[in-house]
C-alpha positions as CSV (number, residue, x, y, z in Angstrom):
1,M,-18.6,-25.3,4.1
2,A,-17.9,-21.6,3.5
3,Y,-20.4,-18.8,3.1
4,V,-20.6,-15.4,1.4
5,A,-23.1,-12.6,1.8
6,T,-24.6,-9.8,-0.3
7,L,-25.0,-6.2,0.8
8,D,-28.5,-4.9,1.4
9,K,-27.7,-1.5,0.0
10,R,-25.1,-0.2,-2.4
11,A,-23.8,3.2,-3.3
12,C,-26.1,5.5,-5.2
13,T,-25.9,5.6,-9.0
14,A,-24.1,8.9,-9.1
15,C,-21.5,8.0,-6.6
16,H,-20.9,4.6,-8.1
17,K,-20.5,6.1,-11.6
18,A,-18.0,8.7,-10.2
19,K,-16.3,6.1,-8.0
20,R,-16.7,8.3,-5.0
21,K,-17.6,7.4,-1.4
22,C,-21.3,7.4,-0.7
23,N,-22.8,7.6,2.8
24,K,-26.0,5.9,1.5
25,N,-28.4,8.4,3.0
26,A,-31.4,9.6,1.0
27,P,-30.2,11.8,-0.6
28,C,-26.5,11.0,0.1
29,H,-24.1,13.7,1.3
30,R,-22.3,14.1,-2.0
31,C,-25.5,14.4,-4.1
32,K,-27.0,16.8,-1.7
33,K,-23.9,19.0,-1.7
34,Q,-23.6,19.0,-5.5
35,G,-27.3,19.3,-6.2
36,L,-27.4,15.9,-8.0
37,T,-30.3,13.5,-8.4
38,C,-29.7,10.7,-5.9
39,N,-31.1,7.3,-7.0
40,Y,-30.2,3.9,-5.7
41,P,-30.1,0.7,-7.8
42,P,-32.5,-2.1,-6.7
43,A,-31.1,-3.9,-3.7
44,K,-29.8,-7.3,-4.2
45,P,-31.2,-10.0,-1.9
46,S,-29.6,-10.2,1.5
47,N,-28.7,-13.9,2.1
48,F,-25.9,-16.3,2.6
49,T,-25.2,-18.9,-0.1
50,P,-23.0,-21.9,0.6
51,L,-20.1,-22.1,-1.8
52,G,-20.5,-25.9,-1.7
53,T,-23.5,-25.5,-3.9
54,L,-21.3,-24.1,-6.8
55,N,-20.6,-26.4,-9.7
56,Q,-17.2,-27.7,-9.0
57,Q,-16.1,-27.7,-12.6
58,A,-17.1,-24.1,-13.0
59,V,-15.0,-23.1,-10.1
60,E,-12.0,-25.1,-11.5
61,D,-12.4,-23.3,-14.8
62,E,-12.2,-19.9,-13.1
63,L,-9.1,-20.7,-11.1
64,I,-5.5,-21.1,-12.1
65,N,-4.3,-24.7,-12.4
66,F,-2.4,-24.9,-9.2
67,S,-0.1,-27.9,-8.5
68,A,-1.8,-30.3,-6.2
69,T,-0.6,-29.5,-2.7
70,S,-2.0,-28.5,0.6
71,N,-0.1,-25.7,2.3
72,D,-1.7,-23.2,4.7
73,L,-0.3,-19.7,4.7
74,A,2.7,-19.5,7.0
75,L,3.8,-16.3,8.7
76,S,7.0,-15.6,10.4
77,S,5.9,-13.3,13.1
78,L,2.3,-12.3,13.1
79,S,-0.2,-15.2,12.8
80,P,-3.4,-14.6,10.7
81,T,-6.7,-14.9,12.4
82,Q,-7.6,-17.3,9.6
83,P,-5.6,-18.6,6.6
84,L,-6.1,-16.5,3.5
85,A,-7.1,-19.6,1.6
86,I,-6.6,-23.3,1.7
87,L,-5.4,-25.2,-1.4
88,T,-6.7,-28.7,-1.6
89,D,-7.1,-30.9,-4.7
90,N,-6.5,-27.9,-7.0
91,I,-9.4,-25.9,-5.5
92,V,-9.0,-22.7,-3.5
93,S,-11.5,-22.7,-0.6
94,I,-12.4,-19.9,1.8
95,P,-12.4,-20.7,5.6
96,D,-15.7,-21.4,7.2
97,I,-15.5,-18.5,9.6
98,Y,-13.8,-15.7,7.8
99,C,-12.4,-13.2,10.4
100,G,-10.3,-11.0,8.1
101,S,-7.1,-11.5,6.1
102,W,-3.8,-11.8,7.8
103,F,-2.6,-8.5,6.3
104,L,-5.8,-6.7,7.5
105,A,-5.7,-7.8,11.1
106,P,-5.8,-4.7,13.4
107,E,-2.5,-5.6,15.1
108,T,-0.6,-5.5,11.8
109,F,-1.2,-1.7,11.6
110,L,0.3,-1.0,15.0
111,I,3.7,0.7,15.0
112,D,6.5,-1.1,16.7
113,H,8.6,1.3,18.8
114,S,11.0,-1.4,20.0
115,Q,14.6,-0.2,20.6
116,I,17.2,-1.9,18.4
117,P,21.0,-1.6,18.5
118,I,22.9,0.6,16.0
119,P,24.5,-1.6,13.3
120,P,28.3,-2.1,13.8
121,N,30.4,0.5,11.9
122,F,27.3,2.5,11.1
123,K,27.9,6.0,9.6
124,M,25.4,8.7,9.0
125,S,26.8,8.8,5.4
126,D,25.3,5.4,4.9
127,L,21.9,7.1,4.9
128,K,22.9,8.7,1.6
129,G,22.4,5.4,-0.2
130,F,18.9,5.1,1.2
131,I,17.9,8.6,0.1
132,Q,19.4,8.1,-3.3
133,G,17.4,4.9,-3.6
134,L,14.2,6.8,-2.9
135,Q,15.0,9.3,-5.6
136,D,15.8,6.5,-8.0
137,W,12.5,4.8,-7.2
138,F,10.5,7.9,-8.0
139,E,12.3,8.0,-11.4
140,T,11.4,4.4,-11.9
141,W,7.8,5.4,-11.2
142,I,7.6,8.0,-13.9
143,K,9.2,5.7,-16.4
144,T,7.2,2.5,-15.6
145,G,4.2,3.6,-13.6
146,S,5.2,1.7,-10.5
147,N,8.1,1.1,-8.1
148,L,8.9,-0.8,-4.9
149,F,6.3,1.2,-2.9
150,I,3.8,2.3,-5.5
151,H,2.2,-0.9,-6.9
152,H,1.4,-1.2,-10.6
153,H,-2.2,-2.0,-9.6
154,L,-2.7,0.7,-7.0
155,Y,-3.9,3.6,-9.2
156,R,-5.3,1.4,-12.0
157,D,-8.9,2.4,-11.4
158,K,-8.5,5.7,-9.7
159,L,-5.7,8.2,-10.2
160,P,-6.4,11.2,-7.9
161,A,-5.6,14.6,-9.3
162,C,-2.9,15.3,-6.7
163,V,-0.9,12.3,-7.9
164,Q,-1.4,13.3,-11.6
165,I,0.1,16.7,-10.8
166,A,3.0,15.3,-8.7
167,F,3.8,12.7,-11.4
168,T,3.9,15.3,-14.1
169,T,5.9,17.7,-11.9
170,F,8.5,15.2,-11.0
171,S,8.8,14.1,-14.7
172,A,9.5,17.7,-15.7
173,Y,12.0,18.1,-12.8
174,V,14.0,15.0,-13.8
175,N,14.2,16.4,-17.3
176,R,15.0,19.9,-16.4
177,T,17.8,21.9,-17.9
178,P,20.0,24.6,-16.3
179,A,17.8,27.2,-18.0
180,T,14.6,25.8,-16.6
181,A,15.7,24.7,-13.1
182,D,14.7,27.8,-11.3
183,M,11.3,27.9,-13.0
184,L,10.6,24.3,-12.2
185,L,11.5,24.8,-8.5
186,R,9.0,27.6,-8.3
187,A,6.4,25.4,-9.8
188,V,7.2,22.6,-7.3
189,N,7.0,25.0,-4.4
190,D,3.6,26.4,-5.6
191,R,2.2,22.8,-6.1
192,M,3.4,21.8,-2.6
193,T,1.9,24.9,-1.0
194,E,-1.4,24.2,-2.7
195,L,-1.4,20.6,-1.6
196,I,-0.5,21.5,2.0
197,T,-3.5,24.0,2.0
198,D,-5.8,21.3,0.8
199,I,-4.5,18.8,3.3
200,E,-5.0,21.2,6.2
201,Q,-8.5,22.1,5.1
202,E,-9.8,18.6,4.3
203,S,-11.9,16.4,6.5
204,Y,-10.4,12.9,6.4
205,D,-13.7,11.4,7.3
206,T,-14.8,11.9,3.7
207,L,-11.7,10.5,2.1
208,D,-11.1,6.9,1.3
209,V,-7.7,5.1,1.8
210,I,-6.6,5.6,-1.9
211,D,-7.1,9.4,-1.5
212,C,-5.0,9.3,1.7
213,I,-2.2,7.3,0.0
214,A,-2.3,9.7,-3.0
215,R,-1.7,12.7,-0.8
216,V,1.2,11.1,0.9
217,H,2.8,10.1,-2.4
218,A,2.3,13.6,-3.8
219,L,3.7,15.4,-0.8
220,L,6.6,13.0,-0.6
221,V,7.5,13.9,-4.2
222,Y,7.7,17.6,-3.4
223,L,9.6,17.0,-0.2
224,V,12.2,14.8,-2.0
225,I,12.7,17.5,-4.6
226,N,12.9,20.5,-2.2
227,L,14.9,18.9,0.6
228,L,17.5,17.4,-1.7
229,D,17.8,19.8,-4.5
230,G,20.2,22.2,-2.7
231,D,18.2,25.3,-3.2
232,P,18.1,27.1,0.3
233,R,14.7,28.6,-0.2
234,S,13.1,25.4,-1.3
235,R,14.7,23.5,1.5
236,H,13.5,26.0,4.1
237,L,9.9,25.8,2.7
238,A,9.9,22.0,2.8
239,E,11.3,21.9,6.4
240,Q,8.3,24.0,7.5
241,H,6.0,21.2,6.4
242,D,7.7,18.1,7.8
243,S,5.2,17.9,10.7
244,V,2.3,18.0,8.2
245,F,3.8,15.1,6.4
246,I,4.3,13.0,9.6
247,A,0.7,13.7,10.6
248,L,-0.4,12.7,7.1
249,L,1.4,9.4,7.4
250,E,-0.4,8.7,10.7
251,K,-3.8,9.5,9.1
252,M,-3.1,7.2,6.2
253,L,-2.2,4.4,8.5
254,D,-5.3,5.0,10.6
255,K,-7.5,5.1,7.5
256,A,-6.0,1.9,6.2
257,S,-6.6,0.0,9.4
258,T,-10.4,0.8,9.2
259,N,-11.1,1.4,5.6
260,I,-9.4,-1.3,3.4
261,R,-11.6,-4.2,4.6
262,Q,-14.8,-2.2,4.0
263,K,-13.5,-1.1,0.6
264,M,-12.8,-4.7,-0.4
265,L,-16.3,-5.8,0.6
266,E,-18.0,-2.9,-1.2
267,S,-16.0,-3.6,-4.4
268,E,-16.7,-7.3,-4.1
269,F,-20.5,-6.9,-3.8
270,E,-20.9,-4.1,-6.3
271,D,-19.1,-6.1,-9.0
272,M,-21.3,-9.1,-8.5
273,T,-23.8,-9.9,-11.2
274,C,-25.5,-12.7,-9.2
275,A,-26.0,-13.6,-5.5
276,V,-23.0,-15.8,-5.3
277,T,-19.3,-14.9,-4.9
278,T,-17.0,-17.5,-6.4
279,P,-13.6,-18.3,-4.9
280,A,-12.0,-16.6,-8.0
281,T,-13.8,-13.4,-7.3
282,F,-12.9,-13.6,-3.6
283,V,-9.2,-14.1,-4.4
284,R,-9.2,-11.1,-6.8
285,H,-10.6,-8.8,-4.1
286,E,-8.2,-10.2,-1.6
287,W,-5.3,-9.4,-3.9
288,E,-6.6,-5.9,-4.4
289,A,-6.9,-5.3,-0.7
290,W,-3.4,-6.6,-0.2
291,V,-2.1,-4.3,-2.9
292,I,-3.5,-1.3,-1.0
293,S,-2.4,-2.4,2.5
294,E,1.1,-3.3,1.3
295,S,1.4,0.0,-0.5
296,V,0.4,1.7,2.7
297,R,3.0,-0.2,4.8
298,R,5.8,0.4,2.4
299,T,4.9,4.1,1.9
300,W,4.8,4.6,5.7
301,L,8.2,2.9,6.2
302,L,9.8,4.9,3.4
303,G,8.2,8.2,4.5
304,T,9.3,7.9,8.1
305,G,12.6,6.5,7.0
306,F,13.2,9.4,4.7
307,M,12.4,12.0,7.3
308,S,14.7,10.3,9.8
309,A,17.5,9.9,7.3
310,Y,17.3,13.6,6.3
311,E,17.4,14.7,9.9
312,G,20.4,12.5,10.5
313,M,22.3,13.9,7.6
314,K,21.4,17.4,8.6
315,T,22.2,17.3,12.4
316,G,24.3,14.2,12.8
317,W,21.8,12.2,14.8
318,T,18.2,11.0,14.3
319,S,15.4,9.1,16.1
320,C,13.6,6.1,14.7
321,G,10.0,6.5,13.7
322,G,9.2,2.9,14.5
323,D,8.4,-0.2,12.4
324,L,5.6,-1.9,10.6
325,A,5.3,-5.5,9.3
326,C,5.3,-5.9,5.5
327,T,5.6,-8.8,3.0
328,N,9.2,-9.7,2.4
329,R,8.9,-12.7,0.1
330,E,10.2,-12.2,-3.4
331,G,7.5,-12.4,-6.1
332,L,4.4,-11.2,-4.3
333,W,4.9,-7.5,-5.1
334,T,5.6,-8.2,-8.8
335,A,2.8,-10.7,-9.3
336,E,0.9,-9.7,-12.4
337,S,-2.5,-11.2,-11.4
338,S,-4.5,-12.4,-8.4
339,H,-3.9,-16.0,-9.5
340,A,-0.2,-15.6,-9.5
341,W,-0.3,-13.9,-6.1
342,I,-2.5,-16.4,-4.4
343,K,-0.4,-19.3,-5.7
344,L,2.6,-17.8,-4.0
345,C,0.6,-17.1,-0.8
346,V,-0.4,-20.8,-0.4
347,D,2.8,-22.3,-1.8
348,V,5.4,-20.4,0.2
349,D,6.0,-18.5,3.5
350,V,5.2,-14.8,2.6
351,R,7.6,-13.7,5.4
352,F,5.3,-11.0,6.8
353,I,7.4,-9.4,9.4
354,G,8.8,-6.0,10.5
355,R,12.5,-5.1,9.9
356,F,13.2,-5.0,13.7
357,R,12.6,-8.7,13.8
358,A,13.8,-9.6,10.3
359,E,17.4,-10.6,11.2
360,W,16.5,-14.2,10.6
361,L,16.0,-13.3,6.9
362,F,19.8,-13.4,6.6
363,G,19.4,-17.2,6.8
364,C,17.3,-17.2,3.7
365,P,18.7,-17.3,0.1
366,P,18.9,-13.6,-1.1
367,D,17.0,-14.4,-4.2
368,E,13.9,-15.3,-2.1
369,V,13.9,-11.9,-0.4
370,D,12.1,-8.9,-1.9
371,D,14.2,-5.9,-3.0
372,F,12.3,-3.6,-0.7
373,A,13.1,-5.9,2.2
374,K,16.7,-5.9,1.2
375,M,16.8,-2.1,1.5
376,M,15.1,-2.2,4.9
377,L,17.6,-4.9,6.0
378,E,20.6,-2.7,4.9
379,I,19.5,0.4,6.8
380,T,18.6,-1.7,9.9
381,Y,21.5,-4.0,10.1
382,G,24.2,-2.2,8.2
383,K,26.0,-2.4,4.8
384,D,28.7,-4.9,6.0
385,R,26.1,-7.4,7.2
386,M,24.2,-7.0,3.9
387,A,27.3,-7.4,1.8
388,R,28.3,-10.7,3.5
389,W,24.8,-12.1,3.0
390,L,24.6,-11.2,-0.7
391,E,28.0,-12.9,-1.2
392,T,26.7,-16.2,0.1
């Protein structure tokens, strides 16, 4: 039998309405600072309710009609503390002792600094394809609202101002003309300077993980423009801030390792209208937590990879910033709903593994490997190896 619990205290009314972090004091820090009236909604009862008491038909109606199978989540490198969910007789059940999702385990946020050999026939010029790919993905973002490292669900409920500005700035930059190019570069430099100032003055204890990701995405936009545009002044300005970006990536990873699980629980219990969380609600919040954690992993991999690639093209050599595990199975990143996502999680091996240990993916059919993973495989094991695999 599985159990769920309710929180004994939620965010205050003002913070909940503004979707801001609340420290739950009386008054809370945000309300006290802004001179707001700080009121809390009535506390929901604190108890544990056995999911086995739910009406089985009601649960079935809430869940997608999975094919009858039983398949625990299989991982290739890092084993979960508990399975994400167990599929039995068309019902998704939650483990009796839930110790955290496989993608939220603390060890999955540790950077792997293992040494790997340089791919045969590797050339620094090969890094140009990686950098061009990053530019293309940002263009995809402004056209579709998502790409291979910014999930379509990530900023659905909250679009921080720094991302709004970066999105608009990059869109204008892509559509620049010879007559407006210099003016746009000045705007990019001003926006980057403002963002750097905010980053250096902010206390990250008050930011949630979405705010941290947003600042990384925004600063990466400006770095990509300034470092690759060719304008000497813009490049010089951006190079002065590369250490800030690396430190920001580390802060994002640290925040993710401690904040995503708590954010998932707060969202789950604040959305409840009764004292019981159904499996369908659980799965939805699991998916949302995975979206954030996977966006963090991919953003970290691309951010460190971009800085290393740029340094390699500039000086002729580069160091590796390390590795993080991510989800390599095709279909999970593009899943349109929690139902589609959980079905893949319990039906197939999600291939959650870092690129340093992903060589065995070359034994899988290419159409079962995510496009992001393919890019990581290419920069890790070389274009020749990649080409031979894609031809199979």
